[in-house]
All heavy atoms as TSV, in Angstrom:
chain	resi	resn	atom	element	x	y	z
A	1	MET	N	N	192.999	112.242	128.319
A	1	MET	CA	C	192.452	110.919	128.422
A	1	MET	C	C	193.120	110.208	129.581
A	1	MET	O	O	194.316	110.277	129.759
A	1	MET	CB	C	192.677	110.155	127.116
A	1	MET	CG	C	192.202	108.728	127.207
A	1	MET	SD	S	192.628	107.722	125.782
A	1	MET	CE	C	191.713	108.553	124.533
A	2	SER	N	N	192.312	109.510	130.356
A	2	SER	CA	C	192.840	108.765	131.493
A	2	SER	C	C	193.508	107.482	131.033
A	2	SER	O	O	193.059	106.833	130.104
A	2	SER	CB	C	191.695	108.426	132.445
A	2	SER	OG	O	192.157	107.561	133.451
A	3	THR	N	N	194.593	107.144	131.688
A	3	THR	CA	C	195.258	105.871	131.401
A	3	THR	C	C	195.021	104.887	132.537
A	3	THR	O	O	195.679	103.875	132.621
A	3	THR	CB	C	196.766	106.075	131.194
A	3	THR	OG1	O	197.314	106.674	132.374
A	3	THR	CG2	C	197.045	106.935	129.979
A	4	LYS	N	N	194.068	105.206	133.407
A	4	LYS	CA	C	193.745	104.326	134.527
A	4	LYS	C	C	193.231	102.996	133.989
A	4	LYS	O	O	192.340	102.970	133.153
A	4	LYS	CB	C	192.676	104.990	135.395
A	4	LYS	CG	C	192.244	104.169	136.567
A	4	LYS	CD	C	191.171	104.895	137.354
A	4	LYS	CE	C	190.645	103.986	138.445
A	4	LYS	NZ	N	189.487	104.567	139.098
A	5	PRO	N	N	193.760	101.881	134.464
A	5	PRO	CA	C	193.295	100.588	133.969
A	5	PRO	C	C	191.840	100.337	134.338
A	5	PRO	O	O	191.371	100.764	135.381
A	5	PRO	CB	C	194.217	99.578	134.646
A	5	PRO	CG	C	194.959	100.317	135.684
A	5	PRO	CD	C	194.803	101.778	135.446
A	6	SER	N	N	191.138	99.655	133.476
A	6	SER	CA	C	189.739	99.332	133.694
A	6	SER	C	C	189.591	98.282	134.781
A	6	SER	O	O	190.426	97.399	134.924
A	6	SER	CB	C	189.133	98.816	132.389
A	6	SER	OG	O	187.842	98.329	132.615
A	7	ALA	N	N	188.512	98.385	135.536
A	7	ALA	CA	C	188.219	97.382	136.560
A	7	ALA	C	C	187.431	96.218	135.970
A	7	ALA	O	O	187.072	95.300	136.665
A	7	ALA	CB	C	187.430	98.023	137.693
A	8	VAL	N	N	187.154	96.275	134.681
A	8	VAL	CA	C	186.387	95.223	134.017
A	8	VAL	C	C	187.364	94.264	133.358
A	8	VAL	O	O	188.093	94.632	132.442
A	8	VAL	CB	C	185.436	95.825	132.961
A	8	VAL	CG1	C	184.640	94.731	132.281
A	8	VAL	CG2	C	184.524	96.866	133.587
A	9	PRO	N	N	187.389	93.000	133.801
A	9	PRO	CA	C	188.336	92.044	133.208
A	9	PRO	C	C	187.894	91.633	131.807
A	9	PRO	O	O	186.725	91.651	131.474
A	9	PRO	CB	C	188.286	90.865	134.172
A	9	PRO	CG	C	186.934	90.945	134.794
A	9	PRO	CD	C	186.598	92.423	134.851
A	10	ASN	N	N	188.880	91.268	130.988
A	10	ASN	CA	C	188.631	90.741	129.649
A	10	ASN	C	C	187.873	91.704	128.741
A	10	ASN	O	O	187.051	91.289	127.931
A	10	ASN	CB	C	187.886	89.402	129.725
A	10	ASN	CG	C	188.670	88.383	130.508
A	10	ASN	OD1	O	189.887	88.293	130.381
A	10	ASN	ND2	N	187.991	87.631	131.340
A	11	VAL	N	N	188.115	92.991	128.894
A	11	VAL	CA	C	187.487	93.984	128.029
A	11	VAL	C	C	188.588	94.751	127.322
A	11	VAL	O	O	189.504	95.257	127.947
A	11	VAL	CB	C	186.607	94.966	128.834
A	11	VAL	CG1	C	186.095	96.081	127.949
A	11	VAL	CG2	C	185.447	94.222	129.482
A	12	ASP	N	N	188.492	94.795	126.014
A	12	ASP	CA	C	189.462	95.536	125.214
A	12	ASP	C	C	188.795	96.791	124.687
A	12	ASP	O	O	187.809	96.707	123.955
A	12	ASP	CB	C	189.940	94.655	124.053
A	12	ASP	CG	C	191.021	95.329	123.227
A	12	ASP	OD1	O	191.758	96.171	123.781
A	12	ASP	OD2	O	191.123	95.006	122.035
A	13	VAL	N	N	189.293	97.951	125.088
A	13	VAL	CA	C	188.743	99.219	124.638
A	13	VAL	C	C	189.784	99.890	123.768
A	13	VAL	O	O	190.917	100.108	124.198
A	13	VAL	CB	C	188.379	100.138	125.821
A	13	VAL	CG1	C	187.884	101.480	125.325
A	13	VAL	CG2	C	187.348	99.461	126.712
A	14	GLN	N	N	189.409	100.211	122.539
A	14	GLN	CA	C	190.315	100.884	121.628
A	14	GLN	C	C	189.774	102.283	121.348
A	14	GLN	O	O	188.569	102.457	121.171
A	14	GLN	CB	C	190.438	100.098	120.329
A	14	GLN	CG	C	191.033	98.727	120.548
A	14	GLN	CD	C	191.182	97.959	119.247
A	14	GLN	OE1	O	191.051	98.514	118.162
A	14	GLN	NE2	N	191.463	96.684	119.366
A	15	VAL	N	N	190.662	103.251	121.305
A	15	VAL	CA	C	190.268	104.637	121.085
A	15	VAL	C	C	190.981	105.164	119.858
A	15	VAL	O	O	192.200	105.020	119.721
A	15	VAL	CB	C	190.635	105.509	122.312
A	15	VAL	CG1	C	190.283	106.959	122.054
A	15	VAL	CG2	C	189.947	104.976	123.562
A	16	TRP	N	N	190.210	105.768	118.979
A	16	TRP	CA	C	190.766	106.426	117.804
A	16	TRP	C	C	190.421	107.893	117.937
A	16	TRP	O	O	189.259	108.269	117.992
A	16	TRP	CB	C	190.164	105.844	116.528
A	16	TRP	CG	C	190.547	106.562	115.279
A	16	TRP	CD1	C	191.741	107.142	114.978
A	16	TRP	CD2	C	189.724	106.780	114.141
A	16	TRP	NE1	N	191.716	107.691	113.738
A	16	TRP	CE2	C	190.477	107.480	113.194
A	16	TRP	CE3	C	188.418	106.437	113.835
A	16	TRP	CZ2	C	189.966	107.865	111.963
A	16	TRP	CZ3	C	187.923	106.820	112.597
A	16	TRP	CH2	C	188.694	107.514	111.684
A	17	ASP	N	N	191.419	108.724	118.011
A	17	ASP	CA	C	191.206	110.155	118.223
A	17	ASP	C	C	191.350	110.890	116.909
A	17	ASP	O	O	192.409	110.897	116.298
A	17	ASP	CB	C	192.213	110.673	119.248
A	17	ASP	CG	C	191.949	112.116	119.614
A	17	ASP	OD1	O	190.838	112.616	119.368
A	17	ASP	OD2	O	192.865	112.765	120.153
A	18	SER	N	N	190.274	111.499	116.471
A	18	SER	CA	C	190.289	112.286	115.252
A	18	SER	C	C	189.298	113.423	115.416
A	18	SER	O	O	188.185	113.224	115.887
A	18	SER	CB	C	189.881	111.427	114.051
A	18	SER	OG	O	189.734	112.234	112.911
A	19	SER	N	N	189.681	114.603	115.037
A	19	SER	CA	C	188.809	115.759	115.235
A	19	SER	C	C	187.508	115.659	114.442
A	19	SER	O	O	186.513	116.250	114.804
A	19	SER	CB	C	189.551	117.049	114.892
A	19	SER	OG	O	189.967	117.014	113.547
A	20	SER	N	N	187.495	114.907	113.367
A	20	SER	CA	C	186.263	114.782	112.586
A	20	SER	C	C	185.482	113.518	112.901
A	20	SER	O	O	184.383	113.331	112.405
A	20	SER	CB	C	186.592	114.807	111.093
A	20	SER	OG	O	187.355	113.678	110.746
A	21	GLU	N	N	186.017	112.651	113.728
A	21	GLU	CA	C	185.373	111.374	114.027
A	21	GLU	C	C	185.355	111.120	115.537
A	21	GLU	O	O	185.859	110.114	116.002
A	21	GLU	CB	C	186.115	110.226	113.333
A	21	GLU	CG	C	186.057	110.255	111.844
A	21	GLU	CD	C	184.659	109.915	111.315
A	21	GLU	OE1	O	183.921	109.180	111.987
A	21	GLU	OE2	O	184.333	110.403	110.221
A	22	ILE	N	N	184.754	112.014	116.286
A	22	ILE	CA	C	184.735	111.857	117.732
A	22	ILE	C	C	183.422	111.215	118.162
A	22	ILE	O	O	182.352	111.693	117.812
A	22	ILE	CB	C	184.931	113.200	118.458
A	22	ILE	CG1	C	186.320	113.755	118.144
A	22	ILE	CG2	C	184.739	113.040	119.961
A	22	ILE	CD1	C	186.586	115.105	118.740
A	23	ARG	N	N	183.520	110.145	118.899
A	23	ARG	CA	C	182.362	109.455	119.450
A	23	ARG	C	C	182.654	109.136	120.908
A	23	ARG	O	O	183.783	108.867	121.282
A	23	ARG	CB	C	182.086	108.139	118.715
A	23	ARG	CG	C	181.893	108.283	117.232
A	23	ARG	CD	C	180.554	108.949	116.915
A	23	ARG	NE	N	180.315	109.002	115.483
A	23	ARG	CZ	C	180.587	110.039	114.714
A	23	ARG	NH1	N	181.117	111.114	115.227
A	23	ARG	NH2	N	180.326	110.013	113.428
A	24	TYR	N	N	181.630	109.174	121.723
A	24	TYR	CA	C	181.783	108.872	123.138
A	24	TYR	C	C	180.840	107.751	123.520
A	24	TYR	O	O	179.715	107.688	123.047
A	24	TYR	CB	C	181.441	110.087	124.010
A	24	TYR	CG	C	182.335	111.263	123.784
A	24	TYR	CD1	C	181.978	112.265	122.890
A	24	TYR	CD2	C	183.541	111.374	124.452
A	24	TYR	CE1	C	182.804	113.352	122.674
A	24	TYR	CE2	C	184.373	112.453	124.244
A	24	TYR	CZ	C	183.995	113.443	123.353
A	24	TYR	OH	O	184.805	114.512	123.146
A	25	ILE	N	N	181.280	106.879	124.390
A	25	ILE	CA	C	180.412	105.888	125.006
A	25	ILE	C	C	180.763	105.844	126.480
A	25	ILE	O	O	181.932	105.784	126.846
A	25	ILE	CB	C	180.531	104.498	124.359
A	25	ILE	CG1	C	179.518	103.552	125.004
A	25	ILE	CG2	C	181.927	103.939	124.444
A	25	ILE	CD1	C	179.347	102.239	124.261
A	26	VAL	N	N	179.748	105.948	127.297
A	26	VAL	CA	C	179.938	105.911	128.732
A	26	VAL	C	C	179.143	104.723	129.258
A	26	VAL	O	O	177.954	104.603	129.001
A	26	VAL	CB	C	179.445	107.212	129.408
A	26	VAL	CG1	C	179.554	107.101	130.923
A	26	VAL	CG2	C	180.221	108.406	128.890
A	27	ILE	N	N	179.808	103.853	129.966
A	27	ILE	CA	C	179.152	102.694	130.551
A	27	ILE	C	C	179.244	102.845	132.063
A	27	ILE	O	O	180.336	102.734	132.628
A	27	ILE	CB	C	179.813	101.385	130.087
A	27	ILE	CG1	C	179.786	101.318	128.561
A	27	ILE	CG2	C	179.110	100.188	130.720
A	27	ILE	CD1	C	180.569	100.181	127.983
A	28	PRO	N	N	178.110	103.119	132.712
A	28	PRO	CA	C	178.159	103.284	134.167
A	28	PRO	C	C	178.636	102.012	134.857
A	28	PRO	O	O	178.305	100.899	134.442
A	28	PRO	CB	C	176.705	103.585	134.552
A	28	PRO	CG	C	176.055	104.053	133.292
A	28	PRO	CD	C	176.763	103.338	132.176
A	29	GLU	N	N	179.426	102.189	135.906
A	29	GLU	CA	C	179.910	101.053	136.680
A	29	GLU	C	C	178.750	100.429	137.454
A	29	GLU	O	O	177.929	101.140	138.037
A	29	GLU	CB	C	180.992	101.509	137.655
A	29	GLU	CG	C	181.612	100.400	138.443
A	29	GLU	CD	C	182.728	100.898	139.342
A	29	GLU	OE1	O	183.032	102.100	139.332
A	29	GLU	OE2	O	183.285	100.060	140.065
A	30	ARG	N	N	178.669	99.117	137.454
A	30	ARG	CA	C	177.603	98.413	138.160
A	30	ARG	C	C	177.796	98.580	139.668
A	30	ARG	O	O	178.850	98.256	140.212
A	30	ARG	CB	C	177.632	96.939	137.803
A	30	ARG	CG	C	176.671	96.123	138.626
A	30	ARG	CD	C	176.756	94.649	138.304
A	30	ARG	NE	N	175.415	94.222	138.030
A	30	ARG	CZ	C	175.073	93.308	137.174
A	30	ARG	NH1	N	175.983	92.675	136.490
A	30	ARG	NH2	N	173.821	93.011	136.987
A	31	PRO	N	N	176.781	99.095	140.380
A	31	PRO	CA	C	176.892	99.248	141.830
A	31	PRO	C	C	176.963	97.881	142.525
A	31	PRO	O	O	176.340	96.914	142.077
A	31	PRO	CB	C	175.602	99.972	142.226
A	31	PRO	CG	C	175.124	100.621	140.969
A	31	PRO	CD	C	175.551	99.697	139.867
A	32	SER	N	N	177.709	97.817	143.603
A	32	SER	CA	C	177.785	96.562	144.355
A	32	SER	C	C	176.404	96.235	144.914
A	32	SER	O	O	175.590	97.122	145.164
A	32	SER	CB	C	178.818	96.667	145.476
A	32	SER	OG	O	178.467	97.692	146.362
A	33	GLY	N	N	176.164	94.960	145.063
A	33	GLY	CA	C	174.872	94.519	145.579
A	33	GLY	C	C	173.824	94.305	144.506
A	33	GLY	O	O	172.662	94.054	144.813
A	34	THR	N	N	174.209	94.430	143.223
A	34	THR	CA	C	173.231	94.262	142.138
A	34	THR	C	C	173.496	93.012	141.308
A	34	THR	O	O	172.900	92.857	140.245
A	34	THR	CB	C	173.224	95.491	141.213
A	34	THR	OG1	O	174.531	95.652	140.642
A	34	THR	CG2	C	172.825	96.751	141.960
A	35	GLU	N	N	174.338	92.142	141.793
A	35	GLU	CA	C	174.605	90.907	141.083
A	35	GLU	C	C	173.304	90.116	140.977
A	35	GLU	O	O	172.552	90.012	141.934
A	35	GLU	CB	C	175.673	90.073	141.806
A	35	GLU	CG	C	177.045	90.726	141.862
A	35	GLU	CD	C	177.163	91.859	142.868
A	35	GLU	OE1	O	176.317	91.983	143.776
A	35	GLU	OE2	O	178.117	92.649	142.732
A	36	GLY	N	N	173.015	89.590	139.799
A	36	GLY	CA	C	171.799	88.815	139.587
A	36	GLY	C	C	170.575	89.655	139.257
A	36	GLY	O	O	169.493	89.110	139.057
A	37	TRP	N	N	170.720	90.976	139.208
A	37	TRP	CA	C	169.591	91.838	138.871
A	37	TRP	C	C	169.280	91.717	137.379
A	37	TRP	O	O	170.157	91.495	136.553
A	37	TRP	CB	C	169.910	93.290	139.193
A	37	TRP	CG	C	169.808	93.657	140.644
A	37	TRP	CD1	C	170.074	92.858	141.724
A	37	TRP	CD2	C	169.425	94.909	141.178
A	37	TRP	NE1	N	169.893	93.543	142.882
A	37	TRP	CE2	C	169.481	94.815	142.578
A	37	TRP	CE3	C	169.046	96.117	140.613
A	37	TRP	CZ2	C	169.164	95.875	143.420
A	37	TRP	CZ3	C	168.733	97.182	141.449
A	37	TRP	CH2	C	168.794	97.056	142.838
A	38	THR	N	N	168.011	91.934	137.049
A	38	THR	CA	C	167.601	91.911	135.646
A	38	THR	C	C	167.970	93.235	134.983
A	38	THR	O	O	168.283	94.231	135.662
A	38	THR	CB	C	166.083	91.727	135.513
A	38	THR	OG1	O	165.424	92.882	136.067
A	38	THR	CG2	C	165.608	90.460	136.217
A	39	GLU	N	N	167.896	93.253	133.666
A	39	GLU	CA	C	168.168	94.488	132.918
A	39	GLU	C	C	167.209	95.601	133.344
A	39	GLU	O	O	167.613	96.758	133.480
A	39	GLU	CB	C	168.030	94.220	131.425
A	39	GLU	CG	C	168.341	95.419	130.561
A	39	GLU	CD	C	168.235	95.125	129.074
A	39	GLU	OE1	O	168.169	93.943	128.683
A	39	GLU	OE2	O	168.214	96.095	128.302
A	40	GLU	N	N	165.958	95.260	133.564
A	40	GLU	CA	C	164.968	96.259	133.971
A	40	GLU	C	C	165.291	96.853	135.341
A	40	GLU	O	O	165.157	98.061	135.554
A	40	GLU	CB	C	163.556	95.647	133.981
A	40	GLU	CG	C	163.018	95.303	132.620
A	40	GLU	CD	C	163.587	93.998	132.053
A	40	GLU	OE1	O	164.046	93.129	132.841
A	40	GLU	OE2	O	163.604	93.863	130.816
A	41	GLN	N	N	165.733	95.990	136.258
A	41	GLN	CA	C	166.108	96.491	137.589
A	41	GLN	C	C	167.324	97.396	137.505
A	41	GLN	O	O	167.377	98.446	138.151
A	41	GLN	CB	C	166.395	95.319	138.533
A	41	GLN	CG	C	165.168	94.531	138.931
A	41	GLN	CD	C	165.537	93.287	139.684
A	41	GLN	OE1	O	166.290	92.451	139.192
A	41	GLN	NE2	N	165.019	93.154	140.899
A	42	LEU	N	N	168.313	97.009	136.707
A	42	LEU	CA	C	169.519	97.827	136.554
A	42	LEU	C	C	169.210	99.155	135.879
A	42	LEU	O	O	169.802	100.184	136.208
A	42	LEU	CB	C	170.578	97.063	135.771
A	42	LEU	CG	C	171.192	95.864	136.483
A	42	LEU	CD1	C	172.037	95.053	135.512
A	42	LEU	CD2	C	172.015	96.307	137.679
A	43	ALA	N	N	168.261	99.161	134.943
A	43	ALA	CA	C	167.908	100.399	134.235
A	43	ALA	C	C	167.410	101.472	135.201
A	43	ALA	O	O	167.620	102.666	134.968
A	43	ALA	CB	C	166.865	100.114	133.163
A	44	ASP	N	N	166.778	101.055	136.291
A	44	ASP	CA	C	166.296	102.023	137.288
A	44	ASP	C	C	167.444	102.759	137.982
A	44	ASP	O	O	167.236	103.818	138.566
A	44	ASP	CB	C	165.442	101.321	138.353
A	44	ASP	CG	C	164.104	100.857	137.804
A	44	ASP	OD1	O	163.648	101.412	136.780
A	44	ASP	OD2	O	163.522	99.931	138.406
A	45	LEU	N	N	168.639	102.201	137.934
A	45	LEU	CA	C	169.797	102.811	138.591
A	45	LEU	C	C	170.518	103.831	137.714
A	45	LEU	O	O	171.348	104.592	138.198
A	45	LEU	CB	C	170.797	101.723	139.004
A	45	LEU	CG	C	170.277	100.643	139.944
A	45	LEU	CD1	C	171.365	99.606	140.183
A	45	LEU	CD2	C	169.789	101.235	141.245
A	46	VAL	N	N	170.202	103.845	136.432
A	46	VAL	CA	C	170.906	104.713	135.493
A	46	VAL	C	C	170.300	106.110	135.529
A	46	VAL	O	O	169.100	106.281	135.402
A	46	VAL	CB	C	170.842	104.131	134.063
A	46	VAL	CG1	C	171.531	105.062	133.081
A	46	VAL	CG2	C	171.470	102.753	134.029
A	47	SER	N	N	171.162	107.095	135.688
A	47	SER	CA	C	170.720	108.494	135.691
A	47	SER	C	C	171.348	109.223	134.505
A	47	SER	O	O	172.274	108.723	133.859
A	47	SER	CB	C	171.147	109.178	136.990
A	47	SER	OG	O	172.561	109.295	137.032
A	48	ARG	N	N	170.853	110.392	134.231
A	48	ARG	CA	C	171.430	111.225	133.173
A	48	ARG	C	C	172.912	111.442	133.436
A	48	ARG	O	O	173.741	111.304	132.544
A	48	ARG	CB	C	170.701	112.561	133.101
A	48	ARG	CG	C	171.321	113.533	132.122
A	48	ARG	CD	C	170.789	114.956	132.345
A	48	ARG	NE	N	171.515	115.912	131.558
A	48	ARG	CZ	C	172.661	116.476	131.904
A	48	ARG	NH1	N	173.235	116.168	133.047
A	48	ARG	NH2	N	173.264	117.346	131.130
A	49	ASP	N	N	173.245	111.785	134.680
A	49	ASP	CA	C	174.639	112.066	135.013
A	49	ASP	C	C	175.534	110.846	134.819
A	49	ASP	O	O	176.669	110.961	134.370
A	49	ASP	CB	C	174.761	112.581	136.445
A	49	ASP	CG	C	174.270	114.010	136.588
A	49	ASP	OD1	O	173.991	114.671	135.566
A	49	ASP	OD2	O	174.158	114.473	137.742
A	50	SER	N	N	175.021	109.656	135.142
A	50	SER	CA	C	175.850	108.463	134.964
A	50	SER	C	C	176.049	108.150	133.485
A	50	SER	O	O	177.076	107.609	133.102
A	50	SER	CB	C	175.256	107.257	135.704
A	50	SER	OG	O	174.055	106.818	135.118
A	51	MET	N	N	175.086	108.494	132.648
A	51	MET	CA	C	175.212	108.221	131.218
A	51	MET	C	C	176.138	109.196	130.494
A	51	MET	O	O	176.675	108.877	129.442
A	51	MET	CB	C	173.847	108.220	130.539
A	51	MET	CG	C	173.025	106.995	130.882
A	51	MET	SD	S	173.845	105.427	130.515
A	51	MET	CE	C	174.017	105.502	128.759
A	52	ILE	N	N	176.331	110.380	131.048
A	52	ILE	CA	C	177.251	111.319	130.407
A	52	ILE	C	C	178.606	111.349	131.106
A	52	ILE	O	O	179.476	112.124	130.754
A	52	ILE	CB	C	176.650	112.737	130.288
A	52	ILE	CG1	C	176.388	113.364	131.651
A	52	ILE	CG2	C	175.405	112.717	129.426
A	52	ILE	CD1	C	175.988	114.826	131.596
A	53	GLY	N	N	178.768	110.490	132.116
A	53	GLY	CA	C	180.077	110.329	132.740
A	53	GLY	C	C	180.439	111.329	133.808
A	53	GLY	O	O	181.601	111.455	134.162
A	54	VAL	N	N	179.449	112.052	134.349
A	54	VAL	CA	C	179.770	113.030	135.389
A	54	VAL	C	C	179.299	112.597	136.769
A	54	VAL	O	O	179.453	113.320	137.734
A	54	VAL	CB	C	179.205	114.438	135.064
A	54	VAL	CG1	C	179.824	114.979	133.790
A	54	VAL	CG2	C	177.690	114.410	134.980
A	55	GLY	N	N	178.708	111.404	136.848
A	55	GLY	CA	C	178.242	110.887	138.127
A	55	GLY	C	C	178.166	109.376	138.079
A	55	GLY	O	O	178.269	108.770	137.018
A	56	ASN	N	N	177.979	108.782	139.233
A	56	ASN	CA	C	177.848	107.337	139.326
A	56	ASN	C	C	176.393	106.931	139.167
A	56	ASN	O	O	175.484	107.732	139.402
A	56	ASN	CB	C	178.368	106.843	140.672
A	56	ASN	CG	C	179.857	107.051	140.804
A	56	ASN	OD1	O	180.606	106.902	139.843
A	56	ASN	ND2	N	180.305	107.402	141.990
A	57	ALA	N	N	176.186	105.668	138.820
A	57	ALA	CA	C	174.829	105.121	138.823
A	57	ALA	C	C	174.313	105.143	140.245
A	57	ALA	O	O	175.083	105.145	141.212
A	57	ALA	CB	C	174.848	103.696	138.273
A	58	LEU	N	N	172.994	105.162	140.409
A	58	LEU	CA	C	172.406	105.141	141.726
A	58	LEU	C	C	172.693	103.801	142.395
A	58	LEU	O	O	172.953	102.806	141.723
A	58	LEU	CB	C	170.890	105.342	141.631
A	58	LEU	CG	C	170.423	106.643	140.985
A	58	LEU	CD1	C	168.925	106.621	140.776
A	58	LEU	CD2	C	170.852	107.833	141.802
A	59	THR	N	N	172.631	103.768	143.699
A	59	THR	CA	C	172.798	102.517	144.427
A	59	THR	C	C	171.412	101.949	144.711
A	59	THR	O	O	170.415	102.685	144.667
A	59	THR	CB	C	173.542	102.750	145.767
A	59	THR	OG1	O	172.714	103.563	146.600
A	59	THR	CG2	C	174.886	103.396	145.543
A	60	PRO	N	N	171.329	100.662	145.026
A	60	PRO	CA	C	170.018	100.088	145.364
A	60	PRO	C	C	169.305	100.852	146.484
A	60	PRO	O	O	168.095	101.031	146.440
A	60	PRO	CB	C	170.362	98.660	145.790
A	60	PRO	CG	C	171.593	98.336	145.015
A	60	PRO	CD	C	172.367	99.632	144.989
A	61	ALA	N	N	170.044	101.336	147.477
A	61	ALA	CA	C	169.433	102.075	148.594
A	61	ALA	C	C	168.826	103.397	148.130
A	61	ALA	O	O	167.857	103.871	148.721
A	61	ALA	CB	C	170.477	102.318	149.679
A	62	GLU	N	N	169.378	103.982	147.085
A	62	GLU	CA	C	168.881	105.279	146.608
A	62	GLU	C	C	167.573	105.182	145.830
A	62	GLU	O	O	166.914	106.193	145.644
A	62	GLU	CB	C	169.945	105.968	145.757
A	62	GLU	CG	C	171.146	106.397	146.539
A	62	GLU	CD	C	172.257	106.953	145.667
A	62	GLU	OE1	O	172.658	106.278	144.703
A	62	GLU	OE2	O	172.717	108.082	145.969
A	63	ILE	N	N	167.197	104.004	145.380
A	63	ILE	CA	C	165.940	103.885	144.637
A	63	ILE	C	C	164.810	103.305	145.484
A	63	ILE	O	O	163.695	103.217	145.046
A	63	ILE	CB	C	166.093	103.054	143.342
A	63	ILE	CG1	C	166.516	101.628	143.646
A	63	ILE	CG2	C	167.041	103.726	142.389
A	63	ILE	CD1	C	166.392	100.699	142.460
A	64	ARG	N	N	165.116	102.916	146.687
A	64	ARG	CA	C	164.072	102.354	147.572
A	64	ARG	C	C	163.427	103.423	148.392
A	64	ARG	O	O	163.823	104.443	148.674
A	64	ARG	CB	C	164.686	101.298	148.481
A	64	ARG	CG	C	165.088	100.096	147.683
A	64	ARG	CD	C	165.523	98.968	148.552
A	64	ARG	NE	N	165.880	97.863	147.662
A	64	ARG	CZ	C	166.963	97.147	147.774
A	64	ARG	NH1	N	167.795	97.358	148.750
A	64	ARG	NH2	N	167.223	96.197	146.923
């Protein structure tokens, strides 16, 4: 597990590690230049890889 501090201010993430109770949540990092975008616009940036944590969300230039 990474101990790298989060770039998201005021967010408390707690992890409970148990072999019978493992859950994952991946929240893709918001690409720069998307401030003020609607949920629908941001959804277009989400890829399978970004949701499973092996890639970044697409950038605005990549969807145009």
